[in-house]
N, C-alpha and C positions, 0 to 999 in steps of 0.2 A: 337616384331613386325619388328625390323630391320633385324633379321635373316630370317624371313618369306619373306620379300621383296627381300632380297639377293638371296634366293633360287629360287624364281619365275623368277627373271631376268635371273639367271644362266641357268635354265632349258629351258627357251625360246631361249636364245642365242645359246645353243648347239643343239637344236632340228634341226637346219639347217644342222648338220653333218650327219643326217640320209638320205643321198642321194647318188645315184650313179652319178658320174660326168664323162662325156665324153668330152675330150678337143680336140681342133684343128680340128674340122670337116671342111673339105675344100669344098666350094661350088663355082661353076662356072656357071653363067647364062648369056645368051646374053642380052645386055642392049639396049632396044629399046622401041618403043611405047607400046608394050605389056608386058613390064617388070612389075612384081608385086612382091614387097618385101615380102608380106605375103606368096606367093607361094614359094618363095625361102626359107623362114624360115621353112615352112612345110617340104620342101625337106631336110633341115638340120636336123630337128627332126627325120625324118625317117632314115637318114644315121647314126645319132648318136645312135638311137635305135638298128639298125642292128649291130653296133660295140659293144654296151653293151651286147646284147643277145649272140653274138659270144664269148664274154669274160666269161660269167657266165653259159653257157650251154655246155654240152658235145655234140659232133658232131651229134650223133644219134637223139638227141632231137631237133636239129635245124629245122628238117623237119616239126616239129609240129608247128613251129612259122613262118608261111608264110602269106603274104598278109594281115598283120594286118592293120585294118582301121586307117587312119590318125587321125581321131578324138579321137580314143582310145589311140593312142600314145601321142597325145597332152594332154590328161587327166592325163597322168603320168608325164608330165613335170612340174617341180617346178619353174625353172627359166632358162634363157639363156643370154649369152652376146655375142655380135658381136665384133670381133677384126680384125684388119688388113684389113679394107675395101679398095678395089682398083678398079679403072675403067681402064682396059687395052684393047685397040683395040676393042671397042664396047662390051666388056664383063665385067660383074660385078663379082669380086672375093672377097671372104671373108672367114675368119676362125671363127668358132662359138663354144663356149663352152656350153654344154647342161647339166643341172642338173635334174635328174629323181628322183621322190619320191620313196625311196626304198620299203616302205610298199606297195605301189600301184603296183610296178613291181612284188613283191613277190606274192601278191594276184592274179594278172593276171596269173602267172605261176602255182600257186596252183590250180586254177580253171581248168587248163589243165592237172593236175596231173603230173607236171614236177618239179623236184627238182633242183634248181640252185646251183651253187658253189660260194663260197666266192672268189671274184676276187683278189687273192693275187699274186702280182708279185714276181718272184723268179729268182735269178741268179744261173746258174748251169754250171759245167764243162762238156763239150761235147767232147768225144774222138771217132772219127770214125776210125775204123781199116778195111782196105780193103785187102782181101785175094783172090788171084787168084788161085783157086783149080787146074787149069790145069797146071800151072807152079810153083805152091807153092810159089809165090812171095808175099811179104808183103809190103803194103804202108800205111803210117800213116799221113804224113805231106804234103809237097808240091806236091808230085806226086799223091796225093789222091784227086780226083775230088770232093768228098764229103766234104773234109776238106776245100778246096779252095772256094767252092761255098755255103757252109752251111748258111752263113750270108749275102748272096748276096742280098736277098730280105727280107724285114721285114714287118710284118703285124701288123696294129694298134691294132688288137684284141688279139695278143699273150701275154700271161702272162709270158712265159719263156724267159729269156735272156741267150743266149748261149755264154760261154767263151771258146774258143778253146786254148788249151795249145800250147806254143811255142815249136819249135823242140827241143827235148831232146834225146840225143844219149843214155843216160843211160836207159831211159824209153823204147826206141826202142829196146835196147838189151834185156831187161827183157821180153818184149812181144815176141820177136823173140825166146827166149829160151823156152817159154811156148806155142809156136804156135800149137803144136800137141794136147795140152789139153786146148786150148784157151777158149772153151765153159764153162769150169769149173773153170777157173782161177778167183781168188778173186782180183778185181781191187781196193778194198777199200784202202788198204795200199799204193798202187802206186799213187792214186789220192788224198789222204787226205792232201797232202802238198798244194794243190790248194783250195779245198773246200770239205766239207763233203757230199754235194749233187752233184751227177754226173749222166750222161748217157754215157754208152759205147755202141756204135753201131758197131757190127762186121758184115761186108759185105762179104758173101761167094759168089764169082763169079764162076759159072760153065756154060761154053758155053754161052747161051743167057739168062740165069737165074741168078738172084741175090736173095739169101735168107739173111735176116737180123735178127740177134739175138740182141735184145736191153736189156741191163742190166741197170735198172733205180733205182737209190737210192735217195728216197725222205725221209728226216727226219728219217734216219737210217732204212728205210723199203725198202727191195729189191723187185723189180717187174721185171718179165721177159716177154718180148713180142717177138713173132715171126712174121715176115712179109715176104711175098714172092712176087717177081716181075718177070714177064716173058717177054720174047722178049725185052731184054734190051741190048743196046750197050753202054758200059761204056764211049765211046768216044763221045757219043751223049749228048751234054750239055742239050738239051731240055728234054731228058729222065731223066737225073740226077736231074734237077730242079723239075720235076714232082714227082720223088721219094722223094726228100727232103720235098716237100709240104705235101705229104701224111704221111710221118714219123712224121713231126712236129705236124700234127693234132692228131696222135696217142699219142704223148708225152704230148700235151696239155690236152687231155682227161684223161690221167693217173694222171696228176697233179690235175685236177678239181675233179676227183673221190675221191681224198684224202681230199677234202674240201667241200663236198656236204652239203647243208643245207636241212634238212628234215623239210619242211614247214608244214607237217601234224602234227608234234609234237609241241604242245603249252603248255609248262610246266609253271605252275604258281609258282612264288617264292615270298616270303616275306622277305625283308632284312631290318635289323635295323643297324643304324650308330649313333654314338654319335654326337648330334647336335653341340657340342662345337668344334668338330674337323673339322673346315671349309676346311682345306687343303685336308683331306681325302674325304669329301663330293664332293669337286670339282673334284678330281682325279677319284672318282668313277663314277660320271656323265659323265666325258669325256670318260671313258671306255665303259659305257653303250651306248653312242652315236656312238662310233667308231666300236662297235662289230656288225658284220653282223648277229650274232645269236640272238641278242636281238630284238625280234619282236616289243615290245612296253613296255613302263614303265611309271609310274607316281608316284608322291609323295602322299602317302595316308594320312599321318598326320605328323605334326611337333609340338614338344614341346621344351622347353629349354633343355631337357635332351636327347631326341631321335628323329631321323627322320626315318620314315618307308616308304620303297619303295615297290611297287607292280610291278613285272616284268613278262612278258611273254617271255619265252625262247624257241628257236627252236632247242632244243637238250636235252640231258639228264642232270640230276643233276651232275653226274660225270664229264661231259664235262664242265659245268659251273665252278665247283670247280677247275678243272685243269687250265682252261683258265685264271681265275682270280688270282689263286695262282701263276701262271707263271708270272703274272704282279705285283707280290709283295703285294697282298692283303691277309691278314690273315682272314680265315673264320672259324667260329665256327658253324657247321651245326648239332649239336647234338639235337637241339630243332626245333619245327615247324617253328619258326621265326629265320632265320639265322642272326648271328652277324658278321659284318665286322669291323675289327679294324686294 
């Protein structure tokens, strides 16, 4: 009986982790006789929902999520907290954290036949190489407008954090030597001293056009993207910032595509764990609650010897096995009921 009570309390406690949380949504509203806090909160819900959707959808799918009814958005909100309230010059200012129920958000997208991505933040090395084809000049660091302006503006919905390498004469020399064959050069060895994940963007400037070859390395998988920009003056900062914005959207999409959740897959799994191993039970439930691919789960039965879980998983058996083995769970999947130990 004590074990049963412990597991029920534990499951209830960690069920709250099955949420998407958007933090620090800033709201500014005139404060006067017509000020209504409920209206302000509704506005915060919509702003938070827009940030969340931008985090988990590739850009092409964002067009499918427009003008969502406020009541529908509110139905997906689990809770919210208001922080840092201020009244300044007849304005009400606040920051709000909003928690959305993950299952309701995924069901909403599923009905629209949209597959979201797991919102995984990632730090990557970004190396912009600017080549003027007219003069055959090479710029990488301080004389490169893309290098100096890349992190000038940050977007709350971005998952990628770009780390630009400091000026390195040896790296510059290596790239210079390989300039004629730069499109085929393997940057992995050059950049592995910083991070295994990187994006190298090679900007080819020819008259008023700039073609960009992006070599993207996510989790040891190389992706090549080609982008073309016409009527561009490299001295025009406005044009540069516009290009940076578009390239960042492309890079975000590439990262999200690596982490898409196929919500149409609902794989039923039955998992058995030794009831006496309380530490393993706790760690397993923590993982279930933190995984974006676990659609739902419940404890089907408990005895002194075994605890059986029923799980609905938004991916393949192979993916479940890999993800949980990567987190140091041993899985015996030779029988219909899988054993975790």
